[in-house]
Structures are given as C-alpha cells and as structure tokens.
C-alpha positions as CSV (number, residue, x, y, z in Angstrom):
1,M,0.1,-15.3,7.5
2,D,0.3,-11.9,5.8
3,I,2.2,-11.9,2.5
4,V,4.6,-9.2,3.7
5,K,5.4,-11.3,6.8
6,Q,6.1,-14.3,4.7
7,L,8.4,-12.2,2.5
8,E,10.2,-10.8,5.5
9,N,10.6,-14.3,6.9
10,Y,12.0,-15.5,3.6
11,R,14.4,-12.6,3.5
12,L,15.7,-13.1,7.0
13,E,16.0,-16.9,6.7
14,N,18.0,-16.5,3.5
15,R,20.0,-13.5,4.7
16,I,19.0,-11.4,1.7
17,S,19.3,-7.6,1.7
18,L,16.3,-5.4,0.9
19,Q,18.1,-4.3,-2.2
20,K,18.6,-7.9,-3.5
21,L,15.0,-8.7,-2.6
22,A,13.7,-5.7,-4.5
23,E,15.8,-6.7,-7.5
24,D,14.5,-10.3,-7.4
25,L,10.9,-9.0,-7.2
26,G,11.4,-6.4,-10.0
27,V,10.5,-3.5,-7.7
28,S,12.4,-0.6,-6.2
29,F,14.2,-0.7,-2.9
30,S,11.9,2.1,-1.6
31,T,8.8,0.0,-2.5
32,V,10.0,-3.0,-0.5
33,S,11.1,-0.7,2.4
34,R,7.6,0.9,2.5
35,W,6.0,-2.6,2.7
36,F,8.2,-3.6,5.6
37,S,7.6,-0.3,7.4
38,E,3.9,-0.8,6.9
39,K,3.6,2.6,5.1
40,T,2.0,0.8,2.1
41,K,0.8,-2.6,1.2
42,P,1.5,-4.5,-2.0
43,S,-1.2,-4.2,-4.6
44,K,-3.3,-7.3,-5.5
45,I,-1.1,-7.9,-8.5
46,Q,2.1,-7.4,-6.5
47,Q,0.7,-9.9,-3.9
48,Y,0.2,-12.4,-6.7
49,H,3.7,-12.0,-7.9
50,I,5.2,-12.2,-4.4
51,G,3.2,-15.4,-3.8
52,K,4.6,-16.9,-7.1
53,F,8.1,-15.8,-6.1
54,L,7.9,-17.4,-2.6
55,N,6.4,-20.6,-4.0
56,G,9.0,-20.8,-6.7
57,K,11.8,-20.2,-4.2
58,A,10.4,-22.8,-1.8
59,K,10.4,-25.4,-4.5
60,K,14.0,-24.6,-5.4
61,V,15.1,-24.9,-1.8
62,K,13.5,-28.3,-1.3
63,R,15.6,-29.9,-4.1
C-alpha cells in the first residue's frame, strides 16, 4: 500500500486533523495537504520518517 494511503488510513482511524498530523510529523499543514491531494509525493527521506512514525504509533496502539 502507498505510504500516503497508509498515513491517511491512520489519520482517519484515529480521528486526527491534518494540522495535528502535520505537527506530529514535523512538517507544515500545506505539505500534508499536498500529499493527500496528490499534488506532490513525500520525498524518500519523508517516506522513511512517515514509515517510522506509523510503525512507532502501531506499536503504541497494540499495548
């Protein structure tokens, strides 16, 4: 599954706003908005950090 789709699923399942998600990822609201509107894609390094974020959050939820 595409990393942006995974991020969107996480956001929707956890009822997190785009602003909160952007803050959690350390990027701007407009950056996250552009990813979800498919105007841009996360860079390789951003994809890496998103993956780490999602994996870390998944581990916390399982506890």
